[in-house]
C-alpha positions as CSV (number, residue, x, y, z in Angstrom):
1,X,55.7,34.2,23.4
2,X,56.2,31.9,26.4
3,X,53.8,31.3,29.0
4,X,55.3,31.7,32.1
5,X,54.9,30.0,35.5
6,X,55.6,31.1,38.2
7,X,55.8,29.6,42.0
8,X,54.2,32.0,44.5
9,X,55.2,32.1,48.0
10,X,52.4,34.2,50.3
11,X,54.1,35.0,53.7
12,X,52.6,34.7,56.8
13,X,53.5,35.3,60.7
14,X,51.5,34.3,63.2
15,X,52.2,37.7,65.1
16,X,49.6,39.2,62.4
17,X,46.3,38.6,60.6
18,X,46.7,35.9,59.1
19,X,43.2,36.6,57.9
20,X,45.3,39.0,55.2
21,X,46.7,36.2,53.6
22,X,43.5,34.7,52.3
23,X,42.1,37.4,50.9
24,X,45.8,39.0,50.2
25,X,46.5,35.3,47.8
26,X,43.2,35.8,46.8
27,X,44.1,38.9,45.0
28,X,47.6,38.1,43.7
29,X,46.2,35.3,41.9
30,X,43.2,37.3,41.0
31,X,46.0,40.0,39.0
32,X,48.5,37.2,37.6
33,X,45.6,35.4,35.7
34,X,44.9,38.9,34.0
35,X,48.2,39.6,33.7
36,X,48.9,35.7,31.7
37,X,50.6,33.6,34.7
38,X,50.6,30.2,35.4
39,X,50.8,29.9,38.8
40,X,52.3,26.8,41.5
41,X,51.2,27.4,44.9
42,X,49.8,25.9,48.2
43,X,46.8,25.4,48.1
44,X,44.5,26.2,51.6
45,X,44.1,22.6,52.1
46,X,47.8,22.2,52.3
47,X,48.9,25.1,54.8
48,X,46.9,28.0,56.9
49,X,45.9,30.1,53.7
50,X,47.9,28.6,51.3
51,X,50.6,30.1,53.3
52,X,54.4,30.0,54.2
53,X,55.1,30.1,58.2
54,X,56.3,27.3,59.4
55,X,59.3,24.9,58.8
56,X,56.8,22.4,58.2
57,X,55.2,24.6,55.6
58,X,58.6,25.3,53.9
59,X,59.2,22.5,53.2
60,X,56.0,21.7,51.9
61,X,56.5,24.3,49.1
62,X,59.7,23.5,48.7
63,X,58.8,19.9,47.8
64,X,56.1,21.3,45.1
65,X,58.3,23.6,43.1
66,X,60.5,21.0,43.4
67,X,58.1,18.8,41.7
68,X,57.1,21.3,38.9
69,X,61.3,22.4,38.3
70,X,61.0,21.7,34.7
71,X,58.1,24.4,33.9
72,X,59.0,27.5,37.0
73,X,60.4,30.1,35.6
74,X,60.0,32.8,38.3
75,X,58.7,33.3,41.9
76,X,57.0,35.9,43.0
77,X,57.4,36.5,46.8
78,X,53.8,38.3,48.1
79,X,54.1,39.7,51.6
80,X,50.2,40.4,52.6
81,X,51.8,40.7,56.5
82,X,54.9,40.8,57.0
83,X,55.7,37.4,56.8
84,X,58.4,35.4,57.8
85,X,62.0,36.1,56.4
86,X,62.6,32.3,57.4
87,X,60.5,30.5,56.1
88,X,60.8,31.9,52.8
89,X,64.2,31.8,52.7
90,X,63.8,28.2,53.2
91,X,61.4,27.2,50.9
92,X,64.3,29.0,48.2
93,X,67.0,26.8,49.0
94,X,65.9,23.9,49.6
95,X,63.6,24.1,46.1
96,X,66.7,23.9,44.7
97,X,64.9,26.4,41.8
98,X,67.8,28.8,40.2
99,X,65.5,31.0,38.7
100,X,64.6,35.2,39.9
101,X,62.4,36.3,42.2
102,X,60.2,39.3,42.6
103,X,59.5,39.7,46.4
104,X,56.4,42.5,46.9
105,X,54.9,43.6,49.9
106,X,51.3,45.0,49.5
107,X,51.1,48.3,51.1
108,X,49.2,49.6,54.8
109,X,45.7,51.1,54.4
110,X,46.2,54.3,56.8
111,X,42.8,53.7,57.5
112,X,42.6,50.5,59.2
113,X,45.6,50.3,61.4
114,X,44.4,48.4,64.1
115,X,46.0,45.2,65.5
116,X,43.1,43.0,63.5
117,X,44.0,44.5,60.0
118,X,47.9,46.7,60.0
119,X,50.2,43.9,57.8
120,X,53.3,45.7,58.7
121,X,54.6,44.6,55.4
122,X,56.5,47.2,55.0
123,X,58.9,46.9,57.1
124,X,58.2,42.4,56.9
125,X,59.4,43.0,52.7
126,X,62.9,44.3,54.7
127,X,63.5,41.0,56.3
128,X,62.8,39.0,54.0
129,X,65.5,40.5,52.0
130,X,67.3,40.1,54.4
131,X,68.1,36.8,54.6
132,X,67.7,36.4,50.9
133,X,70.8,38.5,51.3
134,X,72.2,37.1,53.7
135,X,71.3,33.5,51.8
136,X,72.9,34.3,49.1
137,X,69.8,34.0,46.8
138,X,69.6,37.3,44.3
139,X,66.8,38.8,44.2
140,X,64.3,42.0,42.7
141,X,61.7,44.2,43.9
142,X,59.2,46.3,42.7
143,X,59.0,49.7,42.0
144,X,57.8,50.5,44.9
145,X,58.1,49.1,48.2
146,X,54.5,48.4,48.9
147,X,52.8,48.6,46.2
148,X,48.8,47.5,45.7
149,X,48.7,44.4,43.5
150,X,46.0,45.4,41.5
151,X,47.8,49.0,40.4
152,X,49.1,49.9,36.8
153,X,53.1,50.1,38.3
154,X,52.1,46.6,40.4
155,X,51.5,45.7,35.8
156,X,54.2,47.7,35.1
157,X,56.5,45.4,37.5
158,X,55.3,42.0,36.7
159,X,55.8,42.6,33.0
160,X,59.4,43.6,33.6
161,X,60.0,40.8,36.1
162,X,57.9,38.7,32.8
163,X,61.4,40.1,30.9
164,X,63.5,39.4,33.4
165,X,62.2,35.4,33.6
166,X,62.0,34.8,30.0
167,X,65.5,36.4,29.3
168,X,67.2,34.5,31.8
169,X,65.7,30.9,31.4
170,X,66.0,31.6,28.1
171,X,69.7,32.1,27.5
172,X,70.4,29.3,30.3
173,X,70.8,26.4,28.1
174,X,70.0,28.4,24.4
175,X,71.5,26.9,21.3
176,X,73.1,28.7,18.7
177,X,74.4,28.6,15.1
178,X,77.1,29.7,13.2
179,X,77.5,29.1,9.8
180,X,80.5,29.6,7.8
181,X,84.0,31.3,9.3
182,X,84.5,34.3,10.1
183,X,84.8,37.3,7.3
184,X,88.5,37.7,7.6
185,X,88.1,41.1,7.6
186,X,86.3,41.0,10.7
187,X,88.6,40.7,13.9
188,X,85.8,43.1,15.7
189,X,83.7,40.0,15.5
190,X,85.6,37.5,17.5
191,X,84.4,35.7,20.5
192,X,84.9,33.0,23.3
193,X,82.8,30.0,22.7
194,X,84.0,29.0,26.2
195,X,83.0,32.2,28.0
196,X,79.2,31.8,26.7
197,X,79.3,27.8,27.2
198,X,80.2,29.0,30.8
199,X,76.8,30.7,31.3
200,X,75.5,27.6,29.2
201,X,74.9,29.7,25.8
202,X,76.1,26.4,23.0
203,X,77.9,26.9,19.9
204,X,76.8,25.1,16.6
205,X,79.1,25.7,13.6
206,X,78.5,23.7,10.3
207,X,81.1,25.0,7.3
208,X,79.4,26.6,3.9
209,X,80.7,23.7,1.2
210,X,78.3,21.6,4.0
211,X,75.3,23.9,3.3
212,X,75.8,24.2,-0.5
213,X,76.6,20.4,-1.2
214,X,73.0,19.7,0.8
215,X,71.3,22.7,-1.1
216,X,72.5,22.2,-4.9
217,X,71.3,17.6,-4.0
218,X,67.3,19.7,-3.1
219,X,65.5,17.5,-6.0
220,X,63.1,20.5,-8.0
221,X,59.9,18.8,-7.3
222,X,60.7,18.1,-4.2
223,X,57.1,20.4,-2.4
224,X,59.1,21.3,0.6
225,X,61.4,23.1,-1.4
226,X,57.9,24.4,-3.1
227,X,56.4,25.9,-0.5
228,X,60.2,26.9,1.0
229,X,59.9,29.3,-2.5
230,X,56.4,30.3,-2.2
231,X,57.2,31.6,1.1
232,X,61.0,33.9,-0.2
233,X,58.9,34.8,-2.8
234,X,55.8,36.7,-0.9
235,X,57.9,37.7,1.6
236,X,58.3,41.1,0.3
237,X,57.7,43.1,-2.7
238,X,60.7,41.5,-5.0
239,X,62.7,44.4,-7.6
240,X,63.9,43.1,-10.5
241,X,65.1,39.5,-8.2
242,X,65.7,36.6,-11.2
243,X,63.9,33.5,-10.3
244,X,67.3,31.8,-10.4
245,X,68.4,33.8,-7.3
246,X,64.9,32.9,-5.4
247,X,65.2,29.5,-6.4
248,X,68.6,29.8,-4.7
249,X,67.5,31.1,-1.5
250,X,65.0,28.6,-0.9
251,X,67.0,26.1,-1.5
252,X,69.5,27.9,1.1
253,X,67.1,28.3,3.4
254,X,65.3,25.0,3.8
255,X,68.6,23.3,4.4
256,X,69.1,26.4,7.4
257,X,65.5,25.5,8.5
258,X,66.5,21.1,8.7
259,X,70.1,22.3,10.0
260,X,68.3,24.1,12.7
261,X,66.1,22.2,13.3
262,X,67.9,19.3,13.8
263,X,70.3,20.8,16.0
264,X,67.9,22.7,18.6
265,X,69.2,26.2,17.6
266,X,66.9,29.2,18.6
267,X,69.8,31.8,16.7
268,X,72.5,32.1,13.8
269,X,74.8,33.8,12.7
270,X,75.8,33.6,9.3
271,X,79.3,33.9,7.2
272,X,77.2,36.7,4.7
273,X,80.3,38.4,2.4
274,X,81.5,37.3,0.1
275,X,81.9,33.8,-0.3
276,X,78.5,33.4,-0.5
277,X,77.9,35.2,-3.5
278,X,80.9,34.0,-5.1
279,X,80.1,30.4,-5.2
280,X,76.5,30.1,-4.1
281,X,75.3,33.5,-6.3
282,X,73.2,35.2,-3.5
283,X,72.8,36.7,0.0
284,X,71.7,35.3,2.5
285,X,70.4,38.6,3.6
286,X,66.4,37.7,3.0
287,X,66.6,34.2,4.9
288,X,68.4,36.3,7.4
289,X,65.2,38.1,7.5
290,X,63.0,36.1,7.8
291,X,64.3,33.8,10.5
292,X,64.9,37.2,12.8
293,X,61.0,38.3,12.2
294,X,60.0,34.6,13.0
295,X,62.3,35.9,16.3
296,X,65.0,33.1,15.5
297,X,67.2,36.0,15.1
298,X,70.3,35.5,12.5
299,X,73.1,37.4,12.4
300,X,75.4,38.5,9.7
301,X,79.2,38.3,9.5
302,X,78.9,35.6,12.1
303,X,78.7,37.6,15.2
304,X,78.3,34.9,17.5
305,X,78.5,37.6,20.5
306,X,75.8,40.3,18.6
307,X,72.7,37.4,18.0
308,X,73.0,36.6,21.7
309,X,72.0,40.0,22.1
310,X,69.7,39.7,19.4
311,X,68.3,36.9,21.2
312,X,68.3,38.8,25.3
313,X,66.3,41.1,22.8
314,X,63.9,39.6,21.4
315,X,62.7,37.2,24.3
316,X,62.6,40.7,26.1
317,X,60.5,41.8,24.6
318,X,58.3,39.2,21.8
319,X,59.3,41.6,18.8
320,X,62.1,41.2,16.2
321,X,65.2,41.8,17.0
322,X,67.8,43.3,14.4
323,X,71.8,43.7,14.3
324,X,72.7,46.9,13.0
325,X,76.0,49.4,12.6
326,X,76.5,52.8,14.9
327,X,77.5,53.8,10.9
328,X,77.4,57.5,10.9
329,X,77.2,60.8,11.8
330,X,73.4,63.2,11.4
331,X,74.9,66.7,10.2
332,X,76.2,68.1,13.1
333,X,74.2,67.0,16.1
334,X,75.4,65.0,18.8
335,X,72.8,63.2,19.8
336,X,71.4,61.9,16.7
337,X,73.6,59.6,14.3
338,X,72.8,57.0,11.3
339,X,72.1,53.6,12.2
340,X,72.5,50.8,9.3
341,X,72.8,47.6,7.7
342,X,73.2,46.4,4.3
343,X,70.5,44.7,4.9
344,X,68.8,41.5,6.1
345,X,66.7,43.3,8.4
346,X,62.9,41.9,9.8
347,X,60.7,43.1,7.7
348,X,58.6,44.3,11.1
349,X,60.8,46.7,12.0
350,X,60.4,48.9,8.9
351,X,58.3,51.8,7.6
352,X,54.9,50.1,6.3
353,X,53.3,53.5,5.3
354,X,53.4,54.7,1.3
355,X,54.2,58.3,2.3
356,X,57.4,58.0,0.0
357,X,57.6,54.8,-1.6
358,X,61.0,55.0,-1.9
359,X,61.3,53.7,2.1
360,X,58.6,50.9,1.8
361,X,61.1,47.6,2.2
362,X,61.5,45.6,-0.8
363,X,63.6,42.7,-2.2
364,X,67.1,43.9,-3.8
365,X,70.4,43.2,-4.7
366,X,73.2,44.3,-2.6
367,X,74.9,47.7,-3.8
368,X,77.5,47.1,-1.9
369,X,79.2,43.8,-2.6
370,X,77.9,44.4,-6.8
371,X,80.7,46.7,-7.1
372,X,82.9,44.1,-7.1
373,X,81.0,41.3,-7.5
374,X,78.0,40.8,-11.1
375,X,74.9,42.3,-9.5
376,X,73.2,38.9,-10.4
377,X,75.1,36.8,-7.7
378,X,74.0,40.1,-5.2
379,X,70.3,39.5,-5.1
380,X,68.7,39.0,-1.4
381,X,69.0,41.9,0.3
382,X,66.4,44.1,2.2
383,X,66.5,47.7,1.2
384,X,64.0,49.8,3.3
385,X,63.6,52.6,6.4
386,X,63.7,52.0,9.8
387,X,59.5,52.6,11.4
388,X,60.5,56.2,14.0
389,X,59.5,54.9,17.3
390,X,61.4,54.3,20.0
391,X,64.2,51.6,20.8
392,X,65.8,49.1,23.2
393,X,70.0,48.8,22.1
394,X,72.5,46.1,23.4
395,X,75.2,45.2,23.0
396,X,77.3,41.9,24.4
397,X,80.9,41.1,23.8
398,X,83.2,38.6,25.1
399,X,86.4,39.8,27.7
400,X,88.6,37.4,27.2
401,X,91.4,39.4,28.9
402,X,89.4,39.1,31.6
403,X,87.2,36.4,31.4
404,X,84.2,37.5,31.6
405,X,81.5,38.3,29.2
406,X,79.8,42.3,29.4
407,X,77.3,44.4,27.4
408,X,75.8,47.5,27.9
409,X,72.3,49.2,27.3
410,X,69.8,51.8,26.9
411,X,67.6,53.3,24.6
412,X,66.6,55.7,22.6
413,X,64.6,56.9,19.5
414,X,64.2,56.7,15.9
415,X,63.6,59.9,14.1
416,X,61.2,60.6,11.1
417,X,64.3,62.7,9.7
418,X,65.7,62.6,6.4
419,X,68.3,60.7,4.7
420,X,68.5,59.7,1.2
421,X,70.8,56.3,1.1
422,X,70.4,52.6,0.4
423,X,70.0,49.5,2.7
424,X,68.2,48.9,6.1
425,X,68.6,52.7,7.4
426,X,67.0,55.1,10.5
427,X,68.1,58.4,12.5
428,X,68.6,57.6,15.8
429,X,68.2,59.9,18.7
430,X,70.6,59.0,21.8
431,X,70.4,60.7,24.4
432,X,74.1,61.8,25.2
433,X,75.1,60.5,22.1
434,X,78.9,60.7,22.2
435,X,79.0,59.6,25.9
436,X,78.4,56.7,24.5
437,X,80.3,56.8,21.4
438,X,83.8,57.4,23.8
439,X,82.0,55.0,26.2
440,X,82.1,51.7,22.4
441,X,85.6,53.0,22.1
442,X,87.0,53.2,25.2
443,X,86.2,49.9,26.7
444,X,86.7,48.1,22.9
445,X,83.0,47.0,21.8
446,X,81.8,46.1,18.5
447,X,80.5,48.0,15.6
448,X,77.6,46.1,15.8
449,X,74.8,46.4,17.6
450,X,71.2,44.9,18.7
451,X,68.1,47.2,18.1
452,X,64.9,46.5,18.9
453,X,61.6,48.7,18.8
454,X,61.0,48.0,22.8
455,X,61.8,49.4,26.0
456,X,63.3,46.9,28.3
457,X,66.9,48.3,28.7
458,X,65.8,48.1,33.0
459,X,64.7,44.0,32.2
460,X,67.8,43.7,30.4
461,X,69.8,45.0,32.7
462,X,68.7,43.1,35.8
463,X,68.3,40.0,33.6
464,X,72.1,39.7,32.4
465,X,74.1,41.2,35.6
466,X,72.2,39.5,38.2
467,X,70.7,36.6,36.7
468,X,73.4,35.8,35.0
469,X,76.5,37.5,36.5
470,X,77.8,40.0,33.0
471,X,79.2,42.8,33.6
472,X,76.6,45.2,31.9
473,X,76.8,49.0,31.6
474,X,73.0,51.3,31.4
475,X,73.7,54.2,29.3
476,X,71.0,56.5,30.7
């Protein structure tokens, strides 16, 4: 997972005990180091205790942040005492940074409320937030109004803020590959490149014919091709997969790897059927699974908006994301359903124990496409059951009528309920599931949804709506 670099502003105000800024700064730096953050901050040699109080302090801190603007992913404002709200706001304005901001205030000790030790950070935080609001700066706050930096509550705040930073900085400037044309039968995955571009997400395209041509040109003696073949063959257990199919997967995978590296792409969406099977002779599911498992998400059916959601989830959690269908009811339980894809799901989301050998992920043929094409043209599919865990779901869509990007997020759990089926699948339980399904249908969302075995909906909501300006609904 990417190391997060924070700019640190230690607020100070002369009417209040300045020595608290010394101890507060040291405590905060200790906590941030333990949590794995890199920190850019003023030193005690540059300002009083490395804090920000005056216009001159604000200018020094802003200059420091500008020098490191390409490194800083977010800013933490901490208030060991009341703090000077103008100095904090001016620092942020003059720095020119457009990154998430977290405002923190130290709690007072009720046994130390004398002039020598009273913080009043409780009140000062309101003043700082008021000024940030006046300046038009977007900011986040801790779960508790005042909180001890060494508490579990604040550590959870930091973890959530790190996710917000990764999502925000990761999506701004993201580059996504679109491999092949949208399958004719999938109007649902239409999207607006222009709306995504306005956020900073670029889409690079390539035609399947070009990919197939480059794959066919590769020499059988190519050392890189042999290495790719070994990766593909050893990724998961094989169920009667022909050697020719594995060779074709390796060729296609190497071409896609090279194209993505050349174009600096972080994710992809592929025209996975049926031209791929008819004219090249495999399904690309295994290759897509491998990319997703390496935190370079790949979505089927050229669902670009879907892969953006997959990437946002991976940025939030540092774990692989999958794209699935909200696919079936589960009996008559209104809060349960079946999620499914044929599939290209990353192997890390599948069960790994041997309770039922039929649920362990394997590489096989595509049962659906084999109904209309020869089976030997459909190998490369991943079959298996999703692990029973909590999960976060997210859908992103471009609303062309209103000229905006929209989405929804929420959390549920994958259950251990029995299910005898094929592909990649799981039974899920979502609170008030019927209300969510109504929301999806009434607001024109797709049947695809991105999932991640994590609990990151709060970070997703804040990053996508507050810092990227998208209209995102939380289902809770």
